[in-house]
C-alpha positions as a LaTeX table, in Angstrom:
\begin{tabular}{lrrr}
\hline
Residue & $x$ (\AA) & $y$ (\AA) & $z$ (\AA) \\
\hline
Met1 & 100.65 & 97.69 & 86.42 \\
Arg2 & 98.68 & 100.91 & 86.39 \\
Val3 & 100.09 & 104.43 & 86.07 \\
Glu4 & 97.89 & 107.49 & 86.36 \\
Leu5 & 98.96 & 111.15 & 86.40 \\
Leu6 & 96.83 & 113.36 & 88.59 \\
Asp7 & 96.95 & 117.10 & 88.02 \\
Pro8 & 95.96 & 118.94 & 91.23 \\
Arg9 & 98.26 & 121.91 & 90.43 \\
Gln10 & 101.18 & 120.01 & 88.99 \\
Leu11 & 101.50 & 116.39 & 87.91 \\
Ala12 & 101.33 & 113.71 & 90.62 \\
Pro13 & 101.74 & 110.10 & 89.46 \\
Val14 & 99.82 & 107.17 & 90.89 \\
Val15 & 101.73 & 103.94 & 90.23 \\
Ile16 & 100.25 & 100.57 & 91.14 \\
Val17 & 102.16 & 97.35 & 90.49 \\
Arg18 & 101.33 & 93.69 & 91.09 \\
Thr19 & 103.87 & 91.00 & 91.99 \\
Thr20 & 104.42 & 87.72 & 93.80 \\
His21 & 107.92 & 88.83 & 94.88 \\
Tyr22 & 106.93 & 90.86 & 97.93 \\
Val23 & 110.25 & 91.21 & 99.76 \\
Glu24 & 112.24 & 91.82 & 96.58 \\
Leu25 & 109.89 & 94.62 & 95.54 \\
Ala26 & 109.95 & 96.13 & 99.05 \\
Asn27 & 113.76 & 96.15 & 98.93 \\
Ala28 & 113.72 & 97.77 & 95.48 \\
Thr29 & 111.13 & 100.44 & 96.34 \\
Ala30 & 113.61 & 103.23 & 97.17 \\
Ser31 & 115.32 & 102.74 & 93.81 \\
Ile32 & 111.98 & 102.57 & 91.97 \\
Leu33 & 110.85 & 105.82 & 93.59 \\
Arg34 & 114.10 & 107.57 & 92.63 \\
His35 & 113.23 & 106.72 & 89.02 \\
Ile36 & 109.60 & 107.78 & 89.34 \\
Asp37 & 110.33 & 111.07 & 91.12 \\
Pro38 & 113.99 & 112.05 & 90.73 \\
Lys39 & 115.36 & 115.07 & 92.57 \\
Val40 & 117.66 & 117.70 & 91.17 \\
Arg41 & 120.37 & 118.48 & 93.70 \\
Thr42 & 119.34 & 121.44 & 95.86 \\
Asn43 & 120.03 & 122.54 & 99.43 \\
Asp44 & 116.36 & 122.18 & 100.33 \\
Asp45 & 114.58 & 118.81 & 100.45 \\
Arg46 & 111.33 & 120.58 & 99.54 \\
Thr47 & 112.61 & 121.61 & 96.10 \\
Gly48 & 114.01 & 119.97 & 93.01 \\
Trp49 & 111.51 & 117.11 & 92.71 \\
Arg50 & 110.00 & 116.25 & 89.33 \\
Tyr51 & 106.45 & 115.99 & 90.70 \\
Glu52 & 104.33 & 117.73 & 93.31 \\
Gly53 & 103.67 & 114.34 & 94.88 \\
Phe54 & 103.20 & 110.66 & 94.13 \\
Phe55 & 101.47 & 107.53 & 95.33 \\
Phe56 & 103.08 & 104.09 & 94.89 \\
Glu57 & 101.23 & 100.89 & 95.75 \\
Ala58 & 102.32 & 97.25 & 95.43 \\
Gln59 & 99.68 & 94.53 & 95.30 \\
Asp60 & 99.94 & 90.78 & 95.69 \\
Glu61 & 98.79 & 88.35 & 93.01 \\
His62 & 95.19 & 88.72 & 94.26 \\
Gly63 & 95.18 & 92.50 & 93.95 \\
Val64 & 95.48 & 93.05 & 97.72 \\
Pro65 & 97.89 & 95.86 & 98.67 \\
Phe66 & 100.97 & 94.87 & 100.68 \\
Leu67 & 102.95 & 98.12 & 100.49 \\
Gly68 & 102.14 & 101.78 & 99.97 \\
Val69 & 104.27 & 104.93 & 99.87 \\
Phe70 & 103.24 & 108.54 & 99.26 \\
Asn71 & 104.84 & 111.96 & 99.21 \\
Phe72 & 103.65 & 115.52 & 98.60 \\
Trp73 & 105.21 & 118.98 & 98.36 \\
Arg74 & 102.98 & 121.99 & 98.69 \\
Gly75 & 103.42 & 125.17 & 100.66 \\
Ala76 & 105.96 & 125.43 & 103.45 \\
Gly77 & 105.42 & 121.87 & 104.62 \\
Ala78 & 105.98 & 118.54 & 103.01 \\
Gly79 & 104.56 & 115.21 & 103.90 \\
Gly80 & 104.62 & 111.57 & 103.15 \\
Gly81 & 104.38 & 108.16 & 104.62 \\
Gln82 & 104.54 & 104.45 & 104.16 \\
Trp83 & 102.48 & 101.42 & 105.06 \\
Ala84 & 103.23 & 97.71 & 104.77 \\
Arg85 & 101.37 & 94.52 & 105.51 \\
Ser86 & 104.24 & 93.18 & 107.64 \\
Glu87 & 107.43 & 94.50 & 109.20 \\
Gln88 & 109.76 & 92.97 & 106.58 \\
Leu89 & 107.86 & 94.71 & 103.77 \\
Phe90 & 108.45 & 98.29 & 104.94 \\
Pro91 & 110.61 & 99.91 & 102.25 \\
Phe92 & 112.16 & 102.55 & 104.56 \\
Asn93 & 113.34 & 102.67 & 108.16 \\
His94 & 110.62 & 103.75 & 110.52 \\
Gly95 & 110.24 & 104.26 & 114.22 \\
\hline
\end{tabular}
């Protein structure tokens, strides 16, 4: 596992993990991210986060990524996304 804290304006963690349990990690990703970047209850989804953004990547036993999630909060807009090697590895619903 690798954890790195970037500091563009505020802290932004980069977390990279390696596993052979692909589906289990994909299913646990939402919970893992709530621990990495918890949110204080506010009426605005753009506020209350611990970090300005984050990047989370899961790699297989060969170091090849199979899942990636990122988020950022700066200015009036927010952004984020996810990528997975296969449909069953997406951690969040997508369209």
